[in-house]
C-alpha positions, -999 to +999 in steps of 0.1 A: +000+000+000+013+035-008+021+057+022+008+092+026+043+105+020+045+086-013+011+098-023+021+134-016+053+130-037+033+115-065+007+143-064+035+169-063+052+153-093+019+152-112+011+188-104+046+199-116+042+179-148+008+195-154+021+230-147+050+224-171+026+213-198+004+244-192+034+267-193+046+253-226+011+256-241+007+292-230+042+301-243+034+285-277+000+302-279+015+336-270+043+331-295+017+325-322-002+356-311+030+376-313+035+363-348+000+373-358+004+408-343+037+413-362+045+387-389+079+404-395+090+399-359+123+381-355+111+353-331+148+343-324+151+374-302+119+369-283+118+352-249+085+341-234+083+325-199+050+314-184+046+305-147+012+292-138+023+285-103+030+322-097-005+336-104-003+329-141+028+351-146+038+357-182+071+374-190+079+386-225+113+401-235+126+413-269+094+428-280+080+464-278+050+471-256+027+479-284+033+445-301+028+428-267-005+446-262-017+436-297-006+400-291-023+399-257-056+410-273-052+382-298-042+357-271-072+366-249-097+365-278-085+330-286-092+319-250-129+327-252 
């Protein structure tokens, strides 16, 4: 029989795996939204980091604020 400690470790590992998958999905979706907002954007210079564990934090670097705002509007419209 699995002990409570093992169950907690398994649950934590599963939660971590799910959060990693959600982070990757959000990052991919936002990268696509950035591309739609500015098709000429050099995506090699763009960094996107999602952290669902930290209140759905999303960090974007290498893009101007106007393009980020356009991409966020596209991203949010796709979520509905």
